[in-house]
C-alpha positions in Angstrom: -60.1 271.5 -2.1 -60.6 271.4 -5.8 -58.4 268.2 -6.4 -56.7 265.4 -4.7 -53.3 267.0 -4.8 -54.7 270.2 -3.1 -56.1 267.9 -0.3 -52.9 266.0 0.1 -50.9 269.2 0.4 -53.4 270.8 3.0 -53.2 267.6 5.0 -49.4 267.6 4.6 -49.3 271.0 6.3 -51.6 270.4 9.1 -50.0 270.5 12.5 -49.9 267.4 14.6 -52.4 268.8 17.1 -55.1 269.1 14.4 -54.2 265.5 12.8 -54.6 263.8 16.2 -57.9 265.4 16.9 -59.4 264.1 13.4 -57.8 260.5 14.0 -54.7 260.5 11.7 -51.9 258.6 13.1 -48.1 259.3 12.5 -48.4 258.9 8.8 -50.2 261.4 6.4 -52.4 260.1 3.5 -50.7 260.5 0.1 -52.6 261.5 -3.1 -52.9 257.8 -4.2 -54.6 257.0 -0.6 -57.1 259.8 -1.0 -58.1 258.9 -4.5 -58.5 255.0 -3.3 -60.7 256.3 -0.4 -63.0 258.2 -2.6 -63.4 255.5 -5.1 -64.2 252.9 -2.5 -66.7 254.9 -0.8 -70.5 254.1 -1.3 -71.5 257.4 -2.6 -75.3 256.9 -1.9 -74.5 255.7 1.7 -72.2 258.7 2.1 -74.7 261.0 1.0 -77.5 259.6 3.2 -75.3 259.6 6.5 -73.8 263.0 6.0 -77.1 264.6 4.9 -78.8 263.3 7.9 -76.0 264.6 10.2 -76.4 268.0 8.5 -80.0 268.0 8.9 -80.1 267.2 12.5 -77.6 270.1 13.0 -79.8 272.4 10.9 -82.9 271.5 12.9 -81.1 272.2 16.3 -80.3 275.7 14.8 -83.7 276.5 13.7 -85.8 279.0 15.9 -88.5 277.4 17.8 -91.9 277.6 15.9 -90.5 278.7 12.5 -91.9 276.6 9.7 -89.0 274.9 7.7 -89.0 275.6 3.9 -87.0 273.2 1.5 -85.9 273.9 -1.8 -85.4 271.0 -4.2 -83.1 271.5 -7.3 -80.8 269.6 -9.5 -77.3 270.2 -10.9 -75.2 268.6 -13.5 -71.4 268.2 -12.7 -70.4 269.3 -16.1 -66.7 268.1 -15.9 -67.7 264.6 -14.7 -68.5 263.2 -18.2 -68.6 259.3 -18.3 -68.0 257.0 -21.2 -71.4 257.3 -22.3 -70.8 261.0 -22.7 -73.4 261.9 -20.1 -72.6 264.3 -17.2 -73.2 263.3 -13.5 -76.5 264.8 -12.4 -77.4 265.3 -8.7 -80.7 266.2 -7.0 -80.4 268.0 -3.7 -82.7 269.4 -1.1 -81.6 272.4 0.9 -82.9 274.5 3.9 -83.9 278.1 2.6 -83.1 279.7 6.0 -79.6 278.2 6.5 -78.6 276.8 3.0 -77.7 273.5 4.5 -77.9 270.5 2.3 -80.6 268.2 3.8 -80.4 265.4 1.2 -78.8 264.6 -2.1 -78.7 261.7 -4.4 -77.6 260.9 -8.0 -80.1 260.9 -10.9 -79.7 257.4 -12.8 -78.6 257.5 -16.5 -81.9 256.1 -17.7 -84.0 258.4 -15.9 -84.7 262.1 -15.0 -85.2 264.1 -11.9 -89.1 263.8 -11.8 -89.1 260.3 -10.2 -86.2 261.1 -8.1 -88.1 263.7 -6.0 -89.8 261.1 -3.8 -86.7 259.1 -3.0 -84.8 262.2 -2.1 -87.4 263.6 0.3 -88.0 260.1 1.7 -84.6 260.7 3.3 -85.7 263.6 5.5 -88.5 264.5 7.8 -90.7 267.1 6.0 -94.1 267.0 7.9 -95.2 270.5 8.5 -92.5 271.8 6.1 -93.1 273.7 2.8 -91.2 272.2 -0.3 -90.6 274.5 -3.3 -89.5 273.2 -6.6 -88.9 274.4 -10.2 -91.6 273.8 -12.9 -90.1 270.2 -13.9 -91.5 268.9 -10.6 -94.8 270.5 -11.0 -96.6 267.0 -11.3 -99.8 265.6 -9.8 -97.8 262.6 -8.4 -95.4 265.0 -6.5 -98.4 267.0 -4.9 -99.9 263.7 -3.9 -96.9 262.5 -2.3 -96.2 265.7 -0.3 -99.7 265.6 0.9 -99.3 262.0 2.2 -96.2 263.1 3.9 -97.9 265.9 5.8 -95.9 268.6 3.7 -97.0 271.5 1.9 -95.9 272.6 -1.7 -95.2 275.9 -3.8 -95.1 274.8 -7.4 -93.9 276.9 -10.2 -96.2 276.5 -13.3 -94.8 276.9 -16.7 -95.3 275.5 -20.2 -94.7 271.9 -19.4 -98.1 272.1 -17.7 -99.9 274.1 -20.5 -103.7 273.6 -19.3 -102.9 274.4 -15.7 -100.8 277.4 -16.7 -103.8 278.6 -19.0 -106.2 278.1 -16.3 -104.0 280.3 -14.0 -103.7 283.1 -16.6 -107.4 283.1 -17.1 -108.0 284.1 -13.3 -109.1 287.7 -12.8 -105.8 289.0 -11.7 -106.6 292.8 -12.5 -109.2 292.7 -9.6 -106.7 291.2 -7.0 -104.8 293.2 -4.9 -100.9 292.7 -4.8 -97.9 292.9 -2.6 -94.8 294.7 -4.1 -91.2 295.0 -3.2 -88.3 296.6 -4.9 -84.7 295.6 -5.0 -81.8 297.5 -6.6 -78.4 296.7 -7.4 -75.7 296.3 -10.2 -77.3 299.1 -12.0 -80.7 297.1 -12.1 -84.1 298.0 -10.4 -86.5 295.2 -10.0 -90.1 295.4 -8.7 -91.8 292.1 -8.0 -95.7 292.2 -7.4 -97.4 289.2 -6.1 -100.9 288.6 -6.2 -102.8 285.4 -4.4 -106.3 284.2 -5.1 -108.3 281.1 -3.9 -108.7 278.2 -6.3 -110.3 275.5 -4.5 -112.6 274.5 -7.3 -112.0 274.0 -10.9 -108.1 274.4 -11.1 -107.6 270.7 -11.8 -104.5 270.1 -9.5 -104.3 267.8 -6.5 -104.8 269.8 -3.1 -104.4 273.0 -4.7 -105.9 276.1 -2.7 -104.2 279.2 -3.6 -102.9 280.5 -6.9 -100.1 283.0 -7.2 -99.1 285.5 -9.9 -95.6 286.9 -9.8 -94.8 289.9 -12.1 -91.4 291.0 -12.2 -90.8 294.4 -13.8 -86.8 295.1 -14.3 -85.4 298.5 -15.2 -81.7 298.4 -16.5 -79.9 301.8 -17.0 -79.8 302.5 -20.9 -82.3 299.8 -21.7 -86.0 299.4 -22.3 -87.8 297.9 -19.1 -88.8 294.3 -19.4 -91.9 292.7 -17.7 -92.2 289.0 -16.8 -95.2 287.2 -15.5 -95.1 283.7 -13.8 -97.6 281.4 -11.9 -97.4 279.3 -9.0 -99.7 277.1 -6.9 -99.9 275.9 -3.4 -101.7 273.7 -1.1 -101.7 276.1 1.6 -104.6 278.0 2.7 -105.3 281.6 3.8 -105.2 280.4 7.4 -101.8 279.0 6.8 -100.1 281.7 4.8 -100.2 285.2 3.2 -99.1 286.9 0.1 -95.9 288.3 1.9 -94.9 285.1 3.1 -95.5 283.2 -0.2 -93.4 285.9 -2.0 -90.6 285.4 0.4 -90.8 281.5 -0.1 -91.0 281.7 -4.0 -88.0 284.2 -3.9 -86.1 282.0 -1.4 -86.3 278.9 -3.7 -83.2 280.3 -5.3 -81.3 279.7 -2.1 -80.1 276.4 -3.5 -78.9 277.8 -6.7 -77.2 281.0 -5.2 -76.0 279.5 -1.9 -75.1 275.9 -2.9 -74.7 275.5 -6.8 -73.1 278.6 -7.5 -70.6 278.3 -4.6 -69.7 274.6 -5.6 -68.9 275.9 -9.2 -67.1 279.2 -8.4 -65.5 278.5 -5.0 -64.8 274.7 -5.3 -64.5 274.5 -9.1 -66.8 271.7 -9.5 -67.7 272.1 -13.0 -64.1 272.6 -14.0 -63.1 269.4 -12.3 -62.8 266.2 -14.5 -63.6 263.6 -12.1 -65.0 260.6 -14.3 -64.4 257.4 -12.4 -67.1 255.5 -10.7 -69.2 257.6 -8.4 -66.3 259.9 -7.4 -68.1 263.0 -8.8 -70.9 262.5 -6.3 -68.6 261.7 -3.4 -66.8 265.0 -3.9 -70.0 266.7 -4.1 -71.1 265.4 -0.8 -67.8 266.5 0.7 -68.3 269.9 -0.8 -72.0 270.1 0.6 -70.6 269.3 4.0 -67.9 272.2 3.9 -70.5 274.7 2.6 -73.2 273.7 5.1 -70.9 273.8 8.0 -69.7 277.4 7.0 -73.3 278.4 6.6 -74.2 276.8 10.2 -71.3 278.8 11.5 -72.8 282.0 10.1 -70.6 282.4 7.0 -71.9 284.5 4.1 -68.8 284.4 2.1 -67.6 280.8 1.7 -64.6 281.6 -0.1 -63.4 283.9 2.7 -64.4 281.4 5.3 -62.3 278.5 3.6 -59.3 281.0 3.2 -59.6 281.6 7.0 -59.3 277.8 7.7 -56.2 277.7 5.2 -54.5 280.4 7.4 -55.5 278.7 10.7 -56.3 275.0 10.6 -57.6 275.1 14.1 -60.7 276.8 12.9 -61.5 273.5 11.2 -61.8 271.8 14.5 -64.1 274.5 15.6 -66.2 274.1 12.5 -66.8 270.3 13.0 -67.0 270.4 16.8 
Protein backbone atom coordinates (compact mmCIF):
# COMPACT_ATOMS: atom_id res chain seq x y z
CA UNK A 1 0.00 0.00 0.00
CA UNK A 2 1.45 3.38 -0.98
CA UNK A 3 -1.19 5.62 0.65
CA UNK A 4 -3.90 5.72 3.30
CA UNK A 5 -6.50 5.68 0.52
CA UNK A 6 -5.05 2.54 -1.06
CA UNK A 7 -4.95 0.77 2.32
CA UNK A 8 -8.55 1.74 3.11
CA UNK A 9 -9.74 0.53 -0.29
CA UNK A 10 -7.96 -2.80 0.14
CA UNK A 11 -9.50 -3.31 3.58
CA UNK A 12 -12.93 -2.38 2.22
CA UNK A 13 -12.64 -5.18 -0.34
CA UNK A 14 -11.44 -7.86 2.08
CA UNK A 15 -13.87 -10.74 2.62
CA UNK A 16 -15.38 -11.10 6.10
CA UNK A 17 -13.47 -14.38 6.63
CA UNK A 18 -10.17 -12.50 6.39
CA UNK A 19 -11.30 -9.53 8.49
CA UNK A 20 -12.45 -11.73 11.35
CA UNK A 21 -9.14 -13.61 11.36
CA UNK A 22 -7.19 -10.37 11.85
CA UNK A 23 -9.49 -9.02 14.56
CA UNK A 24 -11.53 -6.44 12.64
CA UNK A 25 -15.18 -6.35 13.72
CA UNK A 26 -18.28 -5.53 11.68
CA UNK A 27 -17.06 -2.04 10.80
CA UNK A 28 -14.15 -1.31 8.49
CA UNK A 29 -11.60 1.41 9.27
CA UNK A 30 -11.89 4.53 7.14
CA UNK A 31 -9.00 6.59 5.79
CA UNK A 32 -9.22 8.95 8.78
CA UNK A 33 -9.00 6.01 11.20
CA UNK A 34 -5.90 4.63 9.51
CA UNK A 35 -4.28 8.07 9.56
CA UNK A 36 -5.00 8.55 13.28
CA UNK A 37 -3.63 5.09 14.03
CA UNK A 38 -0.35 5.82 12.24
CA UNK A 39 0.03 9.24 13.86
CA UNK A 40 -0.70 7.86 17.34
CA UNK A 41 1.79 5.00 17.09
CA UNK A 42 5.04 5.12 19.05
CA UNK A 43 7.39 4.75 16.09
CA UNK A 44 10.44 3.58 18.05
CA UNK A 45 8.46 1.07 20.10
CA UNK A 46 6.72 -0.25 16.98
CA UNK A 47 10.08 -0.64 15.26
CA UNK A 48 11.58 -2.45 18.24
CA UNK A 49 8.67 -4.88 18.69
CA UNK A 50 8.16 -5.66 15.00
CA UNK A 51 11.88 -6.04 14.30
CA UNK A 52 12.27 -8.41 17.27
CA UNK A 53 9.41 -10.52 15.91
CA UNK A 54 10.97 -10.62 12.45
CA UNK A 55 14.41 -11.43 13.88
CA UNK A 56 12.95 -14.39 15.78
CA UNK A 57 11.25 -15.68 12.63
CA UNK A 58 14.43 -15.23 10.62
CA UNK A 59 16.50 -17.11 13.23
CA UNK A 60 14.06 -20.01 13.12
CA UNK A 61 14.55 -20.24 9.34
CA UNK A 62 18.37 -20.06 9.42
CA UNK A 63 20.11 -23.38 8.71
CA UNK A 64 21.80 -24.89 11.76
CA UNK A 65 25.44 -23.95 12.08
CA UNK A 66 25.38 -21.22 9.44
CA UNK A 67 26.99 -18.00 10.60
CA UNK A 68 24.72 -14.99 10.45
CA UNK A 69 25.88 -11.98 8.45
CA UNK A 70 24.17 -8.63 9.10
CA UNK A 71 24.30 -5.57 6.83
CA UNK A 72 23.81 -2.09 8.30
CA UNK A 73 22.91 0.82 6.05
CA UNK A 74 20.92 4.04 6.16
CA UNK A 75 18.24 5.47 3.89
CA UNK A 76 16.59 8.87 3.62
CA UNK A 77 12.84 8.97 2.99
CA UNK A 78 13.09 11.76 0.42
CA UNK A 79 9.40 12.60 0.30
CA UNK A 80 9.15 12.97 4.09
CA UNK A 81 10.47 16.52 4.43
CA UNK A 82 9.83 18.19 7.76
CA UNK A 83 9.35 21.86 8.59
CA UNK A 84 13.13 22.18 8.99
CA UNK A 85 13.65 21.00 5.41
CA UNK A 86 15.24 17.74 6.54
CA UNK A 87 14.27 14.31 5.19
CA UNK A 88 13.52 11.52 7.64
CA UNK A 89 16.60 9.29 7.78
CA UNK A 90 16.41 5.68 8.98
CA UNK A 91 19.20 3.26 9.85
CA UNK A 92 18.46 -0.44 9.40
CA UNK A 93 20.10 -3.83 9.94
CA UNK A 94 19.17 -6.70 7.62
CA UNK A 95 20.11 -10.36 7.38
CA UNK A 96 22.29 -11.08 4.33
CA UNK A 97 20.79 -14.48 3.61
CA UNK A 98 17.09 -13.75 3.97
CA UNK A 99 16.90 -9.99 3.50
CA UNK A 100 14.77 -9.76 6.66
CA UNK A 101 14.93 -6.47 8.57
CA UNK A 102 16.28 -7.19 12.06
CA UNK A 103 16.25 -3.66 13.48
CA UNK A 104 15.57 -0.08 12.43
CA UNK A 105 15.68 3.31 14.12
CA UNK A 106 15.43 6.96 13.18
CA UNK A 107 18.54 9.13 13.01
CA UNK A 108 17.89 12.28 15.05
CA UNK A 109 18.04 15.67 13.35
CA UNK A 110 21.14 16.91 15.18
CA UNK A 111 23.28 13.82 14.69
CA UNK A 112 24.20 11.32 11.95
CA UNK A 113 24.41 7.56 11.45
CA UNK A 114 27.73 7.05 13.23
CA UNK A 115 26.58 7.27 16.88
CA UNK A 116 23.40 5.34 16.04
CA UNK A 117 25.15 2.08 15.10
CA UNK A 118 25.43 0.81 18.68
CA UNK A 119 21.82 1.69 19.68
CA UNK A 120 20.61 -0.06 16.52
CA UNK A 121 22.57 -3.25 17.16
CA UNK A 122 21.76 -3.19 20.88
CA UNK A 123 18.28 -4.30 19.82
CA UNK A 124 19.39 -7.64 18.39
CA UNK A 125 21.55 -10.63 19.31
CA UNK A 126 24.81 -10.37 17.37
CA UNK A 127 27.22 -12.65 19.25
CA UNK A 128 29.06 -14.76 16.69
CA UNK A 129 27.58 -12.82 13.76
CA UNK A 130 29.51 -10.84 11.15
CA UNK A 131 28.43 -7.21 10.72
CA UNK A 132 29.12 -5.46 7.41
CA UNK A 133 28.94 -1.67 7.08
CA UNK A 134 29.83 1.01 4.56
CA UNK A 135 32.81 3.32 4.99
CA UNK A 136 30.93 5.87 7.12
CA UNK A 137 30.88 3.39 10.02
CA UNK A 138 34.53 2.39 9.74
CA UNK A 139 35.30 3.85 13.14
CA UNK A 140 37.49 2.68 16.01
CA UNK A 141 34.57 2.98 18.44
CA UNK A 142 32.43 0.75 16.21
CA UNK A 143 35.14 -1.92 16.08
CA UNK A 144 35.51 -1.86 19.87
CA UNK A 145 31.73 -2.03 20.36
CA UNK A 146 31.37 -5.08 18.11
CA UNK A 147 34.29 -6.78 19.83
CA UNK A 148 32.64 -6.25 23.23
CA UNK A 149 29.40 -7.72 21.89
CA UNK A 150 31.21 -10.82 20.63
CA UNK A 151 30.53 -10.02 16.96
CA UNK A 152 32.89 -9.78 13.99
CA UNK A 153 33.19 -6.95 11.50
CA UNK A 154 34.00 -6.31 7.87
CA UNK A 155 34.61 -2.58 7.38
CA UNK A 156 35.01 -0.88 4.02
CA UNK A 157 37.89 1.62 4.09
CA UNK A 158 37.66 4.79 1.99
CA UNK A 159 38.94 8.36 2.10
CA UNK A 160 37.20 9.19 5.38
CA UNK A 161 40.01 7.10 6.95
CA UNK A 162 42.94 8.37 4.82
CA UNK A 163 45.80 7.03 6.95
CA UNK A 164 44.26 3.59 7.27
CA UNK A 165 43.52 3.50 3.55
CA UNK A 166 47.10 4.51 2.75
CA UNK A 167 48.46 1.72 4.97
CA UNK A 168 46.23 -0.82 3.25
CA UNK A 169 47.16 0.41 -0.23
CA UNK A 170 50.87 0.11 0.65
CA UNK A 171 50.66 -3.61 1.43
CA UNK A 172 52.46 -5.93 -1.07
CA UNK A 173 49.30 -6.89 -2.97
CA UNK A 174 51.19 -7.86 -6.13
CA UNK A 175 52.71 -10.78 -4.22
CA UNK A 176 49.40 -12.02 -2.80
CA UNK A 177 47.26 -14.56 -4.69
CA UNK A 178 43.63 -13.68 -5.33
CA UNK A 179 40.24 -15.32 -5.81
CA UNK A 180 38.35 -14.15 -8.91
CA UNK A 181 34.74 -14.41 -10.04
CA UNK A 182 33.02 -13.11 -13.15
CA UNK A 183 29.42 -12.01 -13.58
CA UNK A 184 27.67 -10.78 -16.69
CA UNK A 185 24.36 -9.18 -17.51
CA UNK A 186 22.77 -6.12 -19.12
CA UNK A 187 25.66 -5.87 -21.57
CA UNK A 188 28.25 -5.72 -18.80
CA UNK A 189 30.93 -8.17 -17.69
CA UNK A 190 32.44 -7.65 -14.24
CA UNK A 191 35.41 -9.56 -12.85
CA UNK A 192 36.04 -9.22 -9.11
CA UNK A 193 39.35 -10.27 -7.61
CA UNK A 194 39.70 -10.51 -3.84
CA UNK A 195 43.07 -10.71 -2.09
CA UNK A 196 43.54 -11.19 1.65
CA UNK A 197 46.60 -10.81 3.88
CA UNK A 198 47.37 -10.75 7.60
CA UNK A 199 47.84 -7.37 9.31
CA UNK A 200 48.00 -8.13 13.02
CA UNK A 201 50.76 -5.57 13.57
CA UNK A 202 51.13 -2.03 12.37
CA UNK A 203 47.75 -1.43 10.74
CA UNK A 204 46.58 0.74 13.64
CA UNK A 205 42.95 -0.33 13.87
CA UNK A 206 41.31 -2.14 16.81
CA UNK A 207 41.21 -5.94 16.59
CA UNK A 208 42.01 -6.01 12.85
CA UNK A 209 43.57 -9.28 11.68
CA UNK A 210 43.06 -9.39 7.91
CA UNK A 211 43.25 -6.77 5.17
CA UNK A 212 41.22 -7.21 1.99
CA UNK A 213 41.71 -5.78 -1.48
CA UNK A 214 38.81 -5.92 -3.94
CA UNK A 215 39.53 -5.15 -7.60
CA UNK A 216 36.57 -4.72 -9.95
CA UNK A 217 37.22 -4.82 -13.69
CA UNK A 218 34.14 -3.81 -15.70
CA UNK A 219 33.74 -4.25 -19.42
CA UNK A 220 30.74 -2.68 -21.14
CA UNK A 221 30.15 -3.22 -24.84
CA UNK A 222 31.33 -0.21 -26.82
CA UNK A 223 33.18 1.40 -23.89
CA UNK A 224 36.67 1.26 -22.46
CA UNK A 225 37.15 -1.12 -19.51
CA UNK A 226 37.17 0.46 -16.04
CA UNK A 227 39.15 -0.71 -13.03
CA UNK A 228 38.28 0.08 -9.43
CA UNK A 229 40.29 -0.93 -6.36
CA UNK A 230 38.81 -0.92 -2.88
CA UNK A 231 39.92 -2.02 0.57
CA UNK A 232 38.37 -3.52 3.68
CA UNK A 233 39.45 -4.89 7.05
CA UNK A 234 38.11 -7.57 9.34
CA UNK A 235 38.78 -8.84 12.83
CA UNK A 236 38.33 -12.43 11.68
CA UNK A 237 41.36 -14.69 11.44
CA UNK A 238 42.44 -17.27 8.88
CA UNK A 239 40.96 -19.92 11.15
CA UNK A 240 37.57 -18.20 11.01
CA UNK A 241 37.25 -17.30 7.33
CA UNK A 242 38.85 -17.50 3.87
CA UNK A 243 39.04 -15.27 0.77
CA UNK A 244 36.00 -16.83 -0.93
CA UNK A 245 33.82 -16.31 2.15
CA UNK A 246 35.03 -12.75 2.60
CA UNK A 247 34.30 -12.00 -1.06
CA UNK A 248 30.76 -13.34 -0.66
CA UNK A 249 30.15 -11.29 2.50
CA UNK A 250 31.48 -8.08 0.95
CA UNK A 251 29.30 -8.57 -2.12
CA UNK A 252 26.37 -9.58 0.09
CA UNK A 253 26.51 -6.27 1.96
CA UNK A 254 24.47 -4.74 -0.82
CA UNK A 255 21.61 -7.07 0.13
CA UNK A 256 20.16 -4.25 2.19
CA UNK A 257 20.28 -1.87 -0.76
CA UNK A 258 18.95 -4.27 -3.39
CA UNK A 259 16.48 -6.32 -1.34
CA UNK A 260 15.19 -3.61 0.99
CA UNK A 261 15.80 0.02 0.05
CA UNK A 262 15.28 -0.45 -3.69
CA UNK A 263 12.05 -2.40 -3.08
CA UNK A 264 10.76 0.23 -0.67
CA UNK A 265 11.31 2.89 -3.32
CA UNK A 266 10.22 1.09 -6.49
CA UNK A 267 7.50 -1.32 -5.31
CA UNK A 268 6.10 0.68 -2.41
CA UNK A 269 6.85 4.20 -3.68
CA UNK A 270 8.47 5.33 -0.43
CA UNK A 271 10.44 8.26 -1.82
CA UNK A 272 7.43 9.47 -3.81
CA UNK A 273 5.24 9.62 -0.69
CA UNK A 274 4.94 13.01 1.00
CA UNK A 275 4.33 11.82 4.56
CA UNK A 276 5.51 14.69 6.76
CA UNK A 277 3.49 14.56 9.98
CA UNK A 278 5.21 13.44 13.19
CA UNK A 279 6.86 10.04 12.92
CA UNK A 280 4.44 8.73 10.31
CA UNK A 281 7.23 8.20 7.75
CA UNK A 282 9.04 5.88 10.15
CA UNK A 283 5.82 4.01 11.00
CA UNK A 284 5.07 3.47 7.32
CA UNK A 285 8.65 2.32 6.71
CA UNK A 286 8.29 -0.19 9.53
CA UNK A 287 5.09 -1.59 8.06
CA UNK A 288 6.78 -1.83 4.66
CA UNK A 289 9.74 -3.64 6.25
CA UNK A 290 7.32 -6.18 7.72
CA UNK A 291 5.67 -6.79 4.34
CA UNK A 292 8.98 -7.21 2.52
CA UNK A 293 10.48 -9.41 5.24
CA UNK A 294 7.47 -11.72 5.41
CA UNK A 295 7.54 -12.15 1.64
CA UNK A 296 11.28 -12.94 1.84
CA UNK A 297 10.69 -15.53 4.55
CA UNK A 298 8.00 -17.08 2.36
CA UNK A 299 10.57 -17.50 -0.41
CA UNK A 300 9.56 -14.61 -2.66
CA UNK A 301 12.26 -13.11 -4.87
CA UNK A 302 9.94 -10.69 -6.68
CA UNK A 303 8.17 -8.63 -4.02
CA UNK A 304 6.01 -6.76 -6.53
CA UNK A 305 4.65 -10.04 -7.93
CA UNK A 306 4.10 -11.44 -4.42
CA UNK A 307 2.17 -8.30 -3.46
CA UNK A 308 -0.03 -8.55 -6.55
CA UNK A 309 -0.76 -12.18 -5.67
CA UNK A 310 -2.17 -11.07 -2.31
CA UNK A 311 -4.33 -8.46 -4.03
CA UNK A 312 -5.76 -11.25 -6.20
CA UNK A 313 -6.34 -13.62 -3.28
CA UNK A 314 -6.43 -11.95 0.18
CA UNK A 315 -6.40 -15.35 1.90
CA UNK A 316 -2.71 -15.53 0.97
CA UNK A 317 -2.23 -12.67 3.43
CA UNK A 318 -3.33 -14.97 6.25
CA UNK A 319 -0.83 -17.60 5.13
CA UNK A 320 1.89 -14.96 5.10
CA UNK A 321 1.37 -13.84 8.71
CA UNK A 322 0.59 -17.29 10.14
